[in-house]
N, C-alpha and C positions, 0 to 999 in steps of 0.2 A: 458424533465426532467429527461428523467432514462440519458440522457449524461451529464446535470447538474450534477445528482450525482455523476457519474462517473467520473467528472472533479475536485470534491467537491474534494472524494475521492483520486485521486491521487495529488492535490495540498495537503492536510493533511500528506502525504504518506510521498513525496518532503520535505515536512516543516518539519515533525519528523526527517527525516535521515541529513535534514538543521544545528536543532540544536543538534543531536545525533554528527555530525559531527563536529561544532563548543565545543561539552561538551568534544569528546573527547580531540578537540586541548587545550581548555583549561586545562582541566587535563592535556596534555603531558608538555603545556607550565609550568603548577605552577611546574609539577617535574623537568624538566631541568633548572627552575629559581631557585628552591631548591639545584640544585647538582651545579648550575653555584655560587651558593653565596656562595656553601662548596669548590668550592676549590679557590675563593676568598678566605676566610678565610686563604686556606693551604698556598696562593702567598703569605698574607703579614702574614704569622704565618714561611715564608721562609722558607718549608717543600716540595725542589722541586721534590725529589724525587718520593712525592707520588701525586704532580702534573702533570708530567709527564706520571704517570701510570694511571690517572684518564682523563689525555687529550688524552694517547693512547687506551686507555678504547675503550672513546665515545669521538670523536671527534668536535659529536652536539655541545658539551657543547659549546666551544669556539666561536660559531658562535651565541651565545646569546647577543645580546647587542641592548638596545635603547640608538641610540645616540642622533636623535630628543629631546631624555628630557635630553640629555646630558650625560646619565651612562657610567662609565668606563668601556672599554674591558678589557680581561682578560687580553690579552696583553701588552694594557695599566697599571694595576695593577703590573704586573708581571715587568716593565722597572722600574715601580716608585718602587719597591723593591729592587732593583739589582740584577735582578732571572742572572742562568746562560748563557753559550751562551746553550747547549740544550733547557735548557727551551724555551729559545726565538724561536729557530729553529724548536720546536714542537711544538707550538703554531704556527708559522709564515704556517709551512708546511698544518697544519688543515684547515685556514684561512686566507689566503697572506692580504685580501681587507681590514683585521683590522689593518694594518701600516696606513690607510691615512683613518680612521676612527678618528673625532675628539672625546675629550674627556672631560669632567670638566667643571667650570666655566669660566677658562681663555682657553675651544675651542682648548686642546693640541692634537699633535699627541704623540703616542710613542715612538717617536723619541725625541720631547720635554721631557718627563716622564724621560724617560735613561740621559740626558745632565743634569737636572736640578734637579736630584737625589741627595742623598746622598750621595749614594757610590762610590766608585771609579770607574772609565770609563775605561773599557776596549774593545780596538782596533776591537776585532773581535766583540763583540755582537753591535757596531758601526754599524760595516762592514754589518755585513747582515744584519740591519734594513736598512741600504742607498739601499743595493742591492736588497733586498725587495720592495723597493718604492724610488725611488731616487728624485723624485718629492716629497717627504717629505722633501726636502733640499728648498725646494721655499715655503714652506707652512710658514705662521703667525700665529702667535695663536689672541686671542683678545688685546694685547699690541703691536701688531707690531713688536714684535720680531721673528727673524730666530733665525734657534738650532747652528747658528753660533754667535748668540749674546750670547745666554746660555751657551756657552761652554764661551768664552770671562772673558763672569763672574763665572765660576765655578775654584776653586781654588787645587793649585797644580796637576796638568796635564805638565808632561815633554817629553808626545810622540806627537811628530811632525807632526804623521802619523793619527793621531786623527782629527783634523785639516782637514790636507790636504783631507784624504776622504770626507769631510763634501764640502768646497770648489772645490775640483773638478768636482761635483756634478752641484752645481751652485758657480761658480767663480764670479757672478754679487752680489752677497748676503754682498762681505764685502763693498759694498756702499751704504748700502739699513741703510735707517732710521727706525726705531722703532716710537714708535707713542710719546714715551718722546722726540724725538730728540735726538736720540744717536745714534751713527757711530757704530759698533764693535770695530776697533779700538779706540775709547773712550772709551771703557772698559775691553778692555788690557791695555789701558795703567795707568787706575786706576786701574788695577788688580796689588795687593803687593806679589802676590806671584809666585811660578815658571812657574805659568802658564803662566806671561807678556811675557817673551822670548820667549816660544814655540810659544804661539799666534800672537808676531810682526811678526815673522819668517815669519809664516804659511801665515801671511794678508799680505807680501807683495810679497811673492807666488803668492796668490791670485791673488794680483794686477794682474802679470804678466798671470796669468791664464786667467783674464779678459780679459788684451787687446791682449792678442791672438783669446780670443774666438768674439771678438770685429770686430776684422780683418777679423779673417776667415768669421764672420758674417755678413761681407761686402761685401767680395770678392765670399761668395756665395748668396746673394743677387743683385753682378753686375751682377755673370752667370744666375743667375735666372731672370733679368728682361731682356739681350739680347735671353734666350729661349723664354721667353714669346712674346716677339717682335717678333721672327723666328715662335714662333705659330701662335702668329693674322695674321701677312701675309699670313701661308699659310693656315688656318682658313678661310681668305677674300677672297684669289683665288677661294680655296674648294665652297665658298659661291656662288660665281661669277657662275661656271659651273653648280652647283646644280639650282640655277637658273634660266639660259640660257635654260638647262635640261628641266627645270619644267614648261619655259616659252611655251616653244615646246611642252610639252604634257598639258599642258591647253588650246593654241591652236587649237590640234586635240582632245579632251578633247569634246572643246565648238562648233565644226563641229561636233563632233559625237551628241552631243545634238541638233543641230541645227535641224538633218537630221532624228534623235529619236521622234524632235519634228511634224516632216512633216509626219512620220511612223505612231504617235497616231492620228494625226489629221485625217488623211485616214482612219485608223481603227475607230474613233468616226465615221465617216459618216458612214463607212460600217455598225456600230452599230445597229446608228439610221434607216439606210435605213433595217435592220433585223428585228429591234425591231415593225418596222407600220407594216411590214406585218404579222410577226407576227402574231401582235395585231389585226391586220385583220383575219389571218387567228383562232384564239382565239374566238374572239367575234363570229364567223360561228359555231365554235364547239361550242361554249355554247349556241346558238340558236337551234342549232339539237339538244344537253341534254335537252335542257330546253324542247322540245315538246316533248322527249323520255319520260323524268320525267315527267308531266303533265299526257301524257298514260297511262304510268306505274300508276300514283294516283287513276287517275278513273277506272283502271281494278283493284285493289288493293282495293276501294273504295264501287265498287261493288259484290266484293268476302266477302267482312268484312260485306254489309249488310246483302247477305244468309247467312255467319257465324251468327249472331247474332238474326235471325230468326231460324234460328235450332238450336241455343241454349237456345231462347223461348221455340219453343217447348220440348226441352230435361227438362226446368225448369218446365213447365205444366206437363210433365209425372212426374218426381223426386216427388212433392206437389202430385196428385194423389197414388204415389207408399208409398209418406209417410202420408197421412189419411190412406189407407189400412193398414199399420203396426201398426198404432196405435190404428187401431177398434179393430184389431187383439189380442194387446198386453193388450189392457181394458179387450176385454172376455175371454183371458188368464189369466188376476190376477184377475177378478170374479172367476172364477173355481181355480184356486190354493185356493181364502180363500174361496172357501165351498170347496175345498179337504182338506184344516187346519182345518177348523170347524169338518170337521167327524173324521179327525183324532183326534183330543181333546174330542170326543165324546168317538171314541175308545178309545184311554186312559183312558178315565174317567172309562167306564165299567170295564177296565182290573184290574186297581186298585179295583172297586167293587169286582168283579171277586179273585181278590187276598186279597182283605177282607174274602167274603164269604168261602176261600180255608181254610184263618188261623182257620174264626172260626171253619170251621168243623173239619177241625184239633185235633181244639181242643175239643169238641162234641165225636171226634170218640177216643179222649185217656181215655174221662171222661168213656162212654161208657165202656171201656175193665177195664177199675177200676172199675166199679161197675160189668163188669161180672164176672172176679176172686172176686170180693167181695162176687155176688151168687156162684157162684160155690162152694166157700169156703164153706157159709152160709148151701146148697144141700149137700156137705161132710159131715158137722157137723150134720147137721138131718138124712143123713144116718144113721151115727153111732148113732144116738139114735133111729131110727128104726131097726137096726141090737141090739139093747140090747134091746128095747121093746120087739122083737118079744124072746128071751130068757132068757123072763122072762114071758114067755105063760102063766104059772101057774100063775100067777098072778090073782086076781081078776075081778070079771068081769066088775068091776065098771070100773076098771083102764085102760082094755081093751077098755071099751067101749069111757069112757074120751079120749083115747090115739088115735081112731080111728076117734073122730071129731077134733082131735090136725091137725092128720096125712089130715084130709078132709080142713081144713081149708089151711091147708099147700103147699098143693095140690092144693087147689085155689088162694092161692098167688104166688105158682111156675109157673102155667098159666098165670097169668096176669104179670108175669116180661117176661115170654116169648115172649107175644107178647108187652110186650114192646120194647125186643130187639129186632124183627122182625120189627116193626115199626122205629125204629131208623135206626136200618140196611140200611130198602129200602131208607131211607134218605138221608143217605149218599151216597150208591149208586148215585142216583138222584144227587148229588151235582158232584159227577165226574164226571156224563155225561155231565154236563152245563161245569165242569171245562176244560175237555177235547174238549168240541164244542167252 
């Protein structure tokens, strides 16, 4: 699964890279097309300096053409619009194959476009195109017309070298008919301009060039035939020698093959004998090994039985130990429960002692307050007694009444002191219990 995921991821990355490359290439083609169209528009506007600058700055512009669709190349457009020599040479230096690229509905080359244009034909431009592609003079358009046909139809050509340049590359073109059934001589005869005289003179020389070319072709053909016959004879002799040599080698190889077969047959017999002896030895060794293996098996089985008995004893011991451990665990759990109950009782007793202590503290605080109150009362009574002693000279009746009051007050003080002593003893007992 991981390998498949990796392969899927790799294929996705690869497809992404291909899509990116295609997108980049498409963008570059679109940019190139737009640049090509702008340069083509400059050619149609005959702005030749700008065209030369664009082509020299980016020579790849010239190579953009779709000859399968019949789209015109930049060289075709330049020749069609009467481009000067520097423009033609600049484009040819960037892409010389454009001179042989057919364009347009008539499937014409730039040489056809130059000859058929409405501009004055210049010999140097024509010579540059022919030198770049001499075979262009042999190419006919869809009408079957060669460049020489178009030259004979073009008006006002007084320079015979123009015809000579085309005919020197293809002299036989003077004898070629187009699809309309016309020879270049017929077009030259029907031309009423200065082209007629120039074309007829050039075609006469072209006929001479064609004759010379034909004679040279015949001479070269005869020499070629003699050479071919000599080479054929040499080849035949060489083949005989090689055949005889190979026959001897084949016979020797056949003898070697027969001897090799004999050796192989002998080796096969030896192999069979060796195999049979090895087979017997192997059977004996197998029997011996089986005996040893059976003995070892019996020993291992006896040892295994002893080990099983030991394991059974160990299992019984482990069960006894487990039973003892379970009993001890149950006893420890019961003791733990008892200890927990005792701890809970002690916690309850401690909480009750804490509550008693709180109550004792409150009672002690109350007793302290009562004692302070009694002290204040006793102080006031002492003040009263002092006042009464100061007034000894009062009447006996008042002294008797005061004596009664004092007696009563003494009785109350004794009772209060006894209650205080009792409460103090109670507090001391509570403190002892808290300490315990």
